[in-house]
C-alpha positions as CSV (number, residue, x, y, z in Angstrom):
1,X,4.2,-0.1,-17.0
2,X,4.0,2.1,-20.1
3,X,2.2,5.2,-20.8
4,X,1.8,6.2,-24.6
5,X,-0.3,8.2,-26.7
6,X,-1.7,6.9,-29.8
7,X,-2.0,8.5,-33.3
8,X,-5.8,9.0,-32.5
9,X,-5.1,10.8,-29.4
10,X,-6.0,8.0,-26.8
11,X,-3.7,7.5,-24.1
12,X,-2.9,3.9,-23.4
13,X,-1.5,2.3,-20.3
14,X,0.1,-1.2,-20.4
15,X,1.3,-3.4,-17.9
16,X,4.7,-5.0,-17.6
17,X,3.4,-8.2,-19.7
18,X,2.2,-5.8,-22.4
19,X,-1.5,-6.1,-21.7
20,X,-3.5,-3.0,-22.1
21,X,-4.8,-1.8,-18.7
22,X,-6.5,1.4,-19.5
23,X,-7.4,3.5,-22.8
24,X,-8.2,7.1,-22.0
25,X,-9.4,9.7,-24.4
26,X,-8.0,12.4,-22.2
27,X,-6.7,12.8,-18.6
28,X,-5.7,15.2,-15.9
29,X,-2.6,14.5,-13.8
30,X,-2.9,15.1,-9.9
31,X,-0.4,14.7,-7.3
32,X,-1.7,11.8,-5.1
33,X,-2.8,13.0,-1.9
34,X,-2.2,9.8,0.2
35,X,0.9,8.3,-1.7
36,X,3.8,10.7,-1.9
37,X,5.5,9.1,-4.9
38,X,2.2,8.5,-6.9
39,X,-0.2,10.4,-9.4
40,X,-3.9,10.1,-9.8
41,X,-5.4,10.2,-13.3
42,X,-8.9,11.2,-14.0
43,X,-11.0,13.1,-16.4
44,X,-11.5,16.2,-14.2
45,X,-9.3,19.2,-13.2
46,X,-10.6,18.6,-9.6
47,X,-9.1,15.7,-7.6
48,X,-12.5,14.2,-6.8
49,X,-12.6,10.5,-5.5
50,X,-9.6,8.2,-5.7
51,X,-12.1,5.4,-6.7
52,X,-13.0,7.3,-9.8
53,X,-9.3,7.7,-10.9
54,X,-6.2,5.6,-11.6
55,X,-3.5,5.8,-9.0
56,X,-0.1,5.1,-10.5
57,X,3.2,4.7,-8.4
58,X,6.2,6.5,-10.1
59,X,8.4,3.6,-9.6
60,X,6.0,1.2,-11.5
61,X,6.4,3.2,-14.7
62,X,9.1,2.2,-17.2
63,X,8.4,4.4,-20.1
64,X,6.5,7.4,-21.1
65,X,6.0,7.8,-24.9
66,X,9.2,6.7,-26.4
67,X,11.2,7.7,-23.4
68,X,12.6,5.2,-21.0
69,X,11.8,6.2,-17.3
70,X,13.2,5.5,-14.0
71,X,12.6,8.5,-11.6
72,X,10.3,10.0,-8.9
73,X,6.8,11.4,-9.2
74,X,8.0,14.9,-10.0
75,X,10.0,13.8,-12.9
76,X,7.1,11.6,-14.0
77,X,4.8,14.6,-14.2
78,X,7.3,16.6,-16.1
79,X,7.7,13.7,-18.6
80,X,4.0,13.4,-19.0
81,X,3.6,17.1,-19.7
82,X,6.2,16.8,-22.5
83,X,5.5,13.5,-24.0
84,X,1.7,13.1,-23.6
85,X,-1.0,15.8,-24.7
86,X,-2.6,15.7,-21.1
87,X,-5.6,17.9,-20.3
88,X,-3.6,19.4,-17.4
89,X,-1.1,18.8,-14.7
90,X,-2.8,19.7,-11.4
91,X,-0.6,20.5,-8.5
92,X,-3.3,19.9,-5.8
93,X,-1.6,22.5,-3.6
94,X,-3.1,22.4,-0.1
95,X,-2.4,23.0,3.6
96,X,0.9,21.5,4.9
97,X,0.4,17.8,5.7
98,X,0.7,17.2,9.6
99,X,-0.1,14.2,11.5
100,X,-3.5,15.4,12.5
101,X,-4.6,15.8,8.8
102,X,-2.8,12.9,7.3
103,X,-5.4,10.4,6.0
104,X,-2.9,7.5,6.8
105,X,-2.7,8.6,10.4
106,X,-6.4,8.6,10.7
107,X,-6.7,5.1,9.1
108,X,-4.1,4.0,11.5
109,X,-5.9,5.2,14.4
110,X,-9.1,3.4,13.2
111,X,-7.2,0.1,12.9
112,X,-7.9,-0.8,16.6
113,X,-8.2,-4.7,16.2
114,X,-5.5,-7.2,15.6
115,X,-6.8,-7.9,12.0
116,X,-7.4,-4.3,11.1
117,X,-3.9,-3.2,12.0
118,X,-2.4,-6.3,10.3
119,X,-4.3,-5.4,7.0
120,X,-3.1,-1.8,7.5
121,X,0.7,-2.7,7.8
122,X,0.5,-5.3,5.1
123,X,-1.0,-2.8,2.7
124,X,1.6,0.0,3.6
125,X,4.7,-1.8,4.5
126,X,7.9,-0.1,3.5
127,X,10.4,-3.0,4.4
128,X,11.2,-5.8,2.2
129,X,11.4,-9.1,4.0
130,X,11.2,-8.8,7.7
131,X,10.5,-12.5,8.2
132,X,12.5,-14.7,10.6
133,X,12.2,-18.4,10.1
134,X,13.6,-21.0,12.4
135,X,13.4,-24.8,11.9
136,X,11.3,-24.2,8.8
137,X,8.7,-22.3,10.7
138,X,7.9,-18.5,10.8
139,X,8.8,-17.1,14.3
140,X,8.7,-13.5,13.7
141,X,7.4,-11.0,11.1
142,X,8.2,-7.3,11.0
143,X,6.3,-4.6,9.2
144,X,7.8,-1.2,9.0
145,X,5.6,1.6,7.7
146,X,7.0,5.0,6.6
147,X,4.5,7.8,5.9
148,X,5.1,11.5,5.4
149,X,4.3,12.5,9.0
150,X,4.8,9.3,11.0
151,X,6.5,5.9,11.1
152,X,5.1,2.7,12.7
153,X,6.6,-0.6,13.3
154,X,4.6,-3.8,14.0
155,X,6.1,-7.2,15.0
156,X,4.3,-10.6,15.0
157,X,5.8,-13.2,17.4
158,X,4.6,-16.8,16.6
159,X,4.3,-19.1,19.6
160,X,4.0,-22.8,18.7
161,X,2.3,-25.6,20.7
162,X,4.6,-27.7,23.0
163,X,2.7,-30.9,22.4
164,X,2.4,-30.3,18.6
165,X,5.2,-28.0,17.6
166,X,4.0,-27.7,14.0
167,X,0.9,-25.8,15.1
168,X,0.8,-22.2,16.0
169,X,-0.6,-21.6,19.5
170,X,-0.8,-17.7,19.4
171,X,0.6,-14.8,17.8
172,X,1.6,-11.9,19.8
173,X,1.4,-8.3,17.9
174,X,3.6,-5.8,19.5
175,X,5.2,-2.4,18.6
176,X,3.0,0.4,17.4
177,X,-0.1,-1.3,18.8
178,X,-1.3,1.3,21.4
179,X,-4.8,1.4,20.0
180,X,-5.2,-2.4,19.7
181,X,-7.1,-3.6,22.9
182,X,-6.5,-7.4,22.2
183,X,-3.2,-7.9,20.3
184,X,-2.8,-11.6,21.0
185,X,-4.4,-14.0,18.5
186,X,-5.2,-17.4,19.8
187,X,-5.8,-20.5,17.5
188,X,-8.4,-23.0,18.2
189,X,-8.2,-26.5,16.5
190,X,-10.5,-29.4,16.1
191,X,-9.6,-33.0,16.7
192,X,-8.0,-33.3,13.2
193,X,-5.8,-30.2,14.0
194,X,-7.7,-28.1,11.6
195,X,-8.2,-24.4,12.6
196,X,-11.8,-23.8,13.6
197,X,-11.6,-20.2,14.9
198,X,-9.5,-17.5,16.3
199,X,-9.9,-15.7,19.8
200,X,-8.2,-12.6,20.7
201,X,-7.1,-11.5,24.2
202,X,-5.1,-8.8,25.9
203,X,-1.4,-9.4,26.7
């Protein structure tokens, strides 16, 4: 991703393939409240809603202006302040982040079903890989999520049918699953071995 200011003052953000993603007449730069190594760009000195701004991870940025970039969010904000005529760099100083006021922890508590927690860990995983394959089949998937105030680890254990070993019988979710009431996903098939539904049960 590249961030550059054109001669007319517009700030242009392009993707890795050179496609223009955003053209902004002006922008304020905020420290992202939920993602430690990210900024939020919007047109207001107040943080406002993340949906009305543009979230950018520092490690996705390759250059700012004509300067190559490979650094953290602090260095990105410093470079933006020197290379781009931004409306302002907003620090968003707030009360110290604790587990109790961490929006990620609140979202984790609300992920109280198999599918909700799976979606949460997939969206926030820190580890690369984490998949164990045996005989061409996935037998285990591990998701490690590291946040500023807490860490969770969720593992999926795939159990295959004895009579038809190519079909998943059930998936057991374990690890940081305290708030999931039914952490076992059971596959239901029709006569053609097509999945027709999933059922969930306790361990």
